[in-house]
C-alpha positions in Angstrom: 1.7 11.3 48.7 -0.7 11.1 45.9 0.9 14.4 44.8 4.3 12.5 44.3 3.0 9.1 42.3 3.9 9.8 38.9 0.3 9.6 36.8 0.8 6.9 33.8 1.3 7.5 30.6 -1.7 7.4 28.6 -0.3 7.6 25.4 -0.4 4.4 22.9 2.8 3.1 22.2 4.8 3.0 18.9 6.2 -0.3 17.3 7.6 -0.5 14.4 6.7 -3.2 11.8 8.3 -3.9 8.5 5.5 -5.7 6.1 6.8 -7.7 3.8 5.2 -8.3 0.4 7.6 -10.8 -1.0 10.6 -13.3 -0.3 11.4 -16.5 0.8 8.9 -19.3 1.6 10.3 -20.2 4.9 8.6 -18.9 7.7 10.0 -15.3 8.9 10.5 -14.6 13.0 8.2 -12.7 14.6 11.2 -9.9 15.6 13.6 -8.6 13.9 16.6 -5.9 14.5 19.1 -3.4 13.6 22.2 -3.5 15.1 24.2 -0.2 15.4 26.6 -1.4 17.8 29.6 -3.9 17.0 28.5 -7.3 18.0 30.8 -7.5 21.0 29.1 -4.4 22.6 26.1 -4.4 24.3 22.9 -4.5 21.9 22.2 -0.7 20.7 19.8 0.0 17.8 16.4 -0.8 16.7 14.1 -3.6 17.2 10.8 -4.4 15.3 7.8 -6.7 14.4 7.9 -8.7 11.0 4.7 -9.2 9.1 5.0 -10.9 5.8 1.8 -10.3 4.6 2.2 -12.7 2.1 2.7 -15.7 3.8 -0.8 -14.9 5.9 -3.8 -16.3 4.6 -7.1 -14.1 3.2 -8.5 -15.2 6.3 -5.7 -14.0 8.6 -6.2 -10.3 7.1 -9.7 -10.0 7.1 -9.7 -10.9 11.2 -7.3 -7.7 11.5 -9.3 -5.2 13.3 -8.2 -2.5 11.0 -9.2 -2.5 6.9 -5.9 -1.6 5.7 -4.6 -4.8 6.1 -7.2 -6.0 3.4 -5.3 -4.2 0.6 -2.5 -7.1 1.2 -5.1 -10.0 0.2 -4.4 -10.3 -3.5 -0.4 -11.4 -2.0 -2.0 -13.8 0.5 -0.8 -17.3 -0.3 -4.2 -18.6 -0.9 -5.3 -15.5 -3.0 -8.1 -16.8 -5.6 -11.1 -15.5 -7.3 -13.7 -16.7 -3.9 -11.0 -15.1 -1.6 -10.9 -12.0 -4.0 -14.6 -11.7 -3.7 -14.6 -12.4 0.6 -11.9 -9.7 0.3 -13.9 -6.9 -1.1 -17.2 -7.5 0.2 -15.3 -7.4 3.7 -14.1 -4.3 2.7 -17.0 -2.5 1.4 -18.5 -3.7 5.4 -15.9 -1.9 6.8 -15.4 1.6 5.2 -17.4 4.1 2.7 -17.2 7.1 0.8 -13.7 8.0 -0.6 -11.6 5.7 2.2 -13.2 2.5 0.7 -12.1 4.1 -3.0 -8.6 4.5 -1.9 -8.5 0.8 -0.3 -10.0 -0.7 -3.7 -7.1 0.8 -5.6 -4.6 -0.3 -3.1 -5.7 -3.6 -3.6 -5.7 -3.4 -7.2 -2.2 -1.9 -6.8 -0.9 -5.0 -4.3 -2.4 -7.2 -7.0 0.0 -5.9 -9.6 3.1 -6.3 -7.7 2.2 -10.3 -6.7 5.1 -11.7 -7.2 2.9 -15.4 -7.7 1.5 -13.6 -10.9 -1.7 -15.0 -10.5 -3.5 -12.5 -12.3 -5.5 -11.5 -9.6 -5.8 -7.6 -11.1 -8.2 -9.2 -13.7 -10.3 -10.6 -10.9 -10.7 -7.9 -8.6 -11.4 -5.5 -11.0 -15.0 -6.9 -11.9 -15.7 -7.1 -8.4 -15.6 -3.2 -8.4 -19.1 -1.1 -8.9 -18.7 1.0 -11.7 -19.3 4.0 -10.2 -16.6 3.8 -7.5 -14.2 2.7 -11.0 -15.3 5.6 -13.0 -15.8 8.3 -10.1 -12.2 7.5 -8.9 -10.0 10.5 -9.4 -7.3 8.1 -10.8 -9.3 6.3 -13.5 -10.5 10.3 -14.3 -7.0 11.9 -14.5 -5.8 8.8 -16.5 -8.7 8.9 -19.0 -8.2 12.5 -19.6 -4.7 12.7 -20.3 -4.8 9.7 -22.5 -7.7 11.1 -24.4 -6.3 14.6 -24.9 -2.5 12.9 -26.1 -4.5 10.2 -28.4 -5.8 13.2 -30.3 -1.9 14.1 -31.1 -0.2 10.1 -31.0 -3.4 8.3 -32.4 -6.2 6.9 -30.3 -3.9 3.5 -30.1 -1.4 5.0 -28.2 -3.6 7.3 -26.2 -5.2 4.5 -25.0 -2.3 2.5 -23.6 -1.2 6.0 -22.3 -4.3 6.3 -20.4 -3.7 2.7 -19.1 -0.3 3.9 -18.2 -1.2 7.2 -16.5 -3.9 5.5 -14.4 -2.2 2.9 -13.3 0.4 5.4 -11.8 -2.1 7.6 -10.4 -3.3 4.4 -8.3 -0.1 3.7 -7.0 0.4 7.5 -6.2 -2.9 7.4 -4.6 -1.8 4.0 -2.6 1.7 5.6 -1.9 -0.1 8.7 -0.5 -2.7 6.2 2.0 0.1 4.4 3.3 2.4 7.6 4.0 -0.6 8.9 5.9 -1.2 5.7 7.8 2.1 5.8 8.9 2.1 8.9 10.2 5.3 10.1 8.1 4.4 13.9 7.1 4.2 14.6 3.3 5.1 18.2 2.5 3.1 20.2 -0.8 6.3 19.5 -2.9 6.8 16.4 -2.2 3.0 15.4 -2.9 3.4 17.5 -5.7 6.7 15.0 -7.0 4.4 11.5 -6.1 1.0 12.9 -8.0 2.9 14.3 -10.7 5.4 10.8 -11.2 4.0 8.7 -14.5 7.1 6.2 -13.9 5.6 3.2 -12.7 8.6 1.6 -11.5 9.6 4.4 -10.1 6.2 4.6 -8.1 6.5 0.9 -7.1 10.0 1.5 -5.7 8.9 4.4 -3.3 5.8 2.0 -2.7 8.2 -0.2 -1.3 10.5 2.0 0.3 7.3 3.9 1.8 6.8 0.3 3.9 9.2 0.8 5.7 10.4 4.4 5.9 11.2 7.0 8.6 10.8 9.7 6.8 9.4 11.0 3.5 13.2 12.0 2.6 13.7 7.9 2.8 11.3 7.5 0.7 12.4 9.8 -2.1 15.6 9.4 -1.9 17.6 8.6 -5.3 
């Protein structure tokens, strides 16, 4: 009978993906697993897809449906000035307003963590429209804090501190963006902890954890 026929589950399947920002040169397998059962027993655990973005080309990242993947362009194997121009241009065609600003900021953050040390931050920043850079809140906050503290600590130290705070705020923005895209809830207390953190090394550690963590506690664990 029709009434006894179960309706198909229309919910999209959820698949865990581990995004690798750096690592070995040898290609990774498409799938990995985390076993919780002894080797001598049937498998029990979690399987996940491995996405080593640092082994992809800029063209491969641009071909993906979601604009989110474009933030990893500075980590691609062929990341250089022409390809960064292409990635930024592609991002502008897919996103607008605040979303575009946040994705561009995240792209700059990825350039900072590039283990190949290609100094792509200096390539990307000139590609950003001045209004995009200056209107983004993390630049404003970094500039404001640096200016205020500079009056006490001296112009040179204030400028350096402003740059550090600006970078920290940018990494905090990227971290919250990734958590939001992965569907991880961020309570107000945790959000405040992230936004007020000025330790860029700590923020980078949280950023790495956010790519694979299941909860906000996993990200911010000491």
